[in-house]
C-alpha angles and dihedrals in degrees: 000000000000121000116215117208113230110232116233094243094062088076095048089106086072090064122093099204132074118278112264130216116269130242088270089075093047091053091049090054090048089050089048090053092050093048094045091049094045092047090050091051096045094044091050094049089050093048093050090047090051093047091051089052093051092047091051089046089054093046096045091047090055092047094048092049088051091052088050090051090050089051092052094045092053090046091051096044091051092047091054100039108023091216117139098223087075091064094063095081088041094054091043090054090048091054096046101043096081095055090044092052091049092052092045089050090052089057096044116084100188113084092202091057092049094052095044091051094051093048090051093048092045091052090050093048088049091050093049092046090055093050091051093047094049091049091054095042107032103021136243097310095060092047092046090051091053092047091050091052086080095230093122095049092051091053095049090046089054090047091050092048093050091047092049091049090051092050092044092055095044090050091051092048091050092051092047090049092049092051090048093049091050088059104034099046097057092038096052091040088057093045089051093051094043094047092046092048094047092048093049090048093048093047090050089049092047092050089052093048092049091047088052092044090051090051090048092048090050090050090047091049091050090050092050090049089045094050098035113134090232125066115261124185143158127223126199124228091274086057093245119142112260100170138004129183121229093269093053089046090055093048089050092052094048097034133015098010101218126148138206108288095030132084120259092253093054094118097023106050087177090072092061095074090050101041107027097073092050093047091046089050091054091048103043101027104028093237122156116221117195137193099009104177114214126181116202126182111253126165094204092057121094104261092014095272128093115205117213127191114205138185127192129202135171121258118211133173094184126007107252123216093247094048094239117144129235091232147331127265118215128202115188131179129188105235097169095118090046089053092049088049089053091051093048090047089054092049090046091052090051089047092048089048090052092048093051088050090050099041124091091230120088109241118199144168135203140190119266091266092056098256124139109239100157116031114204123234091237088062093049093046094049101040099028087227114144115235089251092052093050096043119114107359092334090113088076088072089071091055117095111267093239092052096040100089089046092051094046092048092049093046092049095048094047091050091048098047096033092231136130114302109217127163139136122224146147118268127197117240122215089260092056095257116131115228126196111244133194107212126200126173132173132190118240105221130207120227089263091053098257117138111250096184143322122255124191146145140218114223118193108236098168093120092050093046090051089051091047090054091048088050092048091051090049090048092051088048091050092048090048089051090048091050091047087050092050090045088049093049092048091048093046096044087054093045091047098041095050097061091037089055089052093048091049090046097047091044092055091047092047089050092053090047092047090052090050091049092043095240094150093157091065096046095080093054091047088051091051090052092050093044092052093044090052092048091052090046089053092052090052092048090050092052092047093049088049091052091051094048091051089049091047088233096120108118128214115224104194119197140162115261143153112262097207094048092050091050092051091047089054091050091052091049094053095039097101091045091051093050094048091087095037094262127146127223123220117195117197118186121185120225118266096019085155123175133320136208109216142094101304093188094057090042087055093047091050092050092044091050091050093047091043089050090049091048093050096054098038126077123188087347140122122263117195127200115192127183123191138165120220135179114224138142090018097301142072119267132195118219120194117186124193114192126180136179095221134122095302125202142260125241090257093052091047090054092065096031097111095040114121118257089006134113133180092286141322091275092057088053093051092044103043105015125214135129099254092241102107098077092040090054091044094057091045090054092045091055092044090057090052096260142098142232125222134183134207120183143162120200111253095007104070143261135270120204116194119200115192117187131165110250091229116044113220106240117235122194109263124226117277114270119256117275118276107278111237116221133174105215113172112267116256117237116246093256114163094181111122113250127219114262120235092185091148093063131096116209119211115198111189133134094215111086094206092053092047089049094047094048092045094050094047092048094046091048087052094055102267130125112231139200124180138206126196098217143011098265094052089041089060092049094049090047090056089049099042106029092209126204094234136005122214104202135193121205109210104062136136124258093012125017124218095260091058090048092049092049089048093050094047093049093050110093092211098043101032097099095052110121113242124196112193113220110187147129091237122099099223105124094142092055091044096052092043090057092051107266114164095211142355128224129180125224129271085054118234099220093210090057091046091049091050091048092050095047093087091056095049120109106267141176118240129191114210143062132275113282115217110199110187133130094219112088092203093055090048091050093049095045091048091050094047097044091044089054091050092055104266129124110230137199124178140204130195098224145358095277093053090043092059090048087053091050090049090054097048126358108237128222092228139001122222103198139195118205104207109062137133125256091015125013127210094268091057091045092053092048094054093040092055093042091073117073095215092054101046094090093058109112113234125199116195110215108179142150091213118113098249108221125202087256089054091051090050088052090049094041108132091355100086127042095208138017115202130175116231096217101050099042126086122210091251092054089048090051090047092051092049090050090057088058103032135016117220091203092067087056094052093048102046107358085256130118123201115216111215124218 
């Protein structure tokens, strides 16, 4: 164990004074004093040396100037007198001038001055030598003439000026240095003295503080030792106690009972034999003895015995020659509670071992690496494996062969990742019978995170597994029964709807014929037949909807629609029902209801159910339908409220209001009738659309239903469509002969003769030519033979159902553009439209809806030219030339967006459309064209170079009247195709073009 020394500044909080600077600052101040003093000394020495130089420079300059004067005086005296004694000072000056110049140069720092001075002196020496030489050779007059030339005077004046300048500068430098010395010397002396004094003071203060801190630390250490939670004591060389801290005093009082001045075993002589040798070894040999456990009798201790753990170490002030210590230090801790914990742990382990042997579970443990080292007796008794057989990974041999790999993998992963081991497997019992086991194992970790061992248990769950298998079998049986029920309901709904559709259809036709024949007395009976048939059909529809909701097979078909228009349509639909009991309907629409994106059909059904319910229980009253738009929870919500002034409901009746097949009470059923499904279906639809329905009612005053729906339904992925239906229609011969077109015919494909008859009679009476087929296979054959304008297609038929027919049509290049209207009892709009259906009608057919659907396929008269929509200008030009030559008037547009603008300007008689165009392609053009009711009857011929796929044909299904390929079509064929849809003669004669169907 490492011991960390506590720095002195950790105990600064104990001091009362302000913290003082450390020795570093004192040393810095001492260094400052030394630097300042040294600087002062060096600067003074330098200043004195420079002053001496300058004085020498001035003196030597004067001396040199004097020598030059002597030189000039001797030269002039000799020139005037010619006597040789005048040359003595001249010669002496010449001899000493060089030494003077050398000394003067040594004192002069400026090289330029030295050079200038030598030049001037050399010039004067040369001048004087020439004067002397002329006097000797030419006489006085020649020398006098040279002297009178002024050359000598100029040289001497220059020398005097240079010497004077040097002396002036030297004098100025000396004065400046003297002034600097007068400031620097006292200042640096003062700084040196102040820094030295401050450093000495600080060091003295620091020494005092450290001494005080040392004393405080000694006091603190003494306090720590005195108040330490462990017992601390000092024994002298005679092994008598000389000092005890409080903890040791408490232990002495509660345990061994010794006092200061006596040995530890004073009251317990039995301790002497145990402790005396160890204490003597510490004193005499310097040995440290640690963790000596001593138990002393103590009535106050739990269990009557106090356990003390002691350590002994030698105490020395100075190392003696003989190695003997001055005393012995004692560290003692009360470990009574720890000993008791160990005893309890031992007892707990024994109790746990007994429990594991008594429990029905098999408890086991392994080494950290997952190997069995000690196989428990429970494992041996259960499996019959000998310990040697189960050791290591041998326990896996008792696991069922089919579960063995899974068990091995789970165990290895758990051991490797040190995570929970959990698995279920079959374990062989000693009698050879396999039992289901739930196995759990956990790692027991050390403090450092290492695994000490694995502990786990096997619990027998055979009974639970058998119960689960029985429950699974019961669940499968229930699901099979539910599937049978759903299949039964689907079959029965079809079998019941088919004859009811015929009954309703024939009733409507008979009523029309009776009105034409004037048989008014029979009309009421026929209306009762129709009313009862529709009522029965409504019950069947409710039961089927309920079955779909329970099976979670009800689909949502979200679409964009105008809310106000839908509410007004619903009000118009229930108007007759509301007026039946002399009620009035008040529709209140809030401003800016806007549009919604949800299932309009289910919303209509919810509102109709609520209004029908209100009309049923209200007589000569007021029914109010309110529609509002609110913004809450970050989205727009629609709130529809239906309020009536009818009989109302009690709280008990409201509690079971939305239960299926339940009404307010039995008397209500007898008086007003009904199955009790309408409101249950309404609430189910509301929740499917993401909303909720609430009711508030007071008996005798009326009822208010509130329907809240999100304005935009959150789309959820629909179930995958059924697998492609395989069919084996006879292959068509490769016949390229043009077939006659029967574009004016409607083909009805339905297996029910009554439905075929009703649809044919209705369509014939409405001006269409009709052909029929009894099943899907024959329907395809007749489609290829007749090329009908429109196909009305049932779904549930023998040999080939309607979905297979629709897929076959959309994958056929020649028939893919034929419009197909589904007419069926099934509620599968999403599937139908995804496969390319043009429209969808429910049986029994509402003749008004069928009439509206067929209007776009009726022969009509169009005013307007042929519109060519193609992005290729050459194609537009060729088409315009050809069609104009054939007698048509033509306009053109370069893309879908321009084409729509052209349609808006003048409605064309026919559109010749390309698919692949910029800005807006042909698919987008068709969608927007067919979205407007006034443009839906315009014939569209797709003329494209694109390879039209089956998916493209599904997208174009019901939108385009013909699909033609550019590459394989001659201009004559194109003209013939257009004539089958629109006659140019009609345009020429009356600016009108008849579209043929």
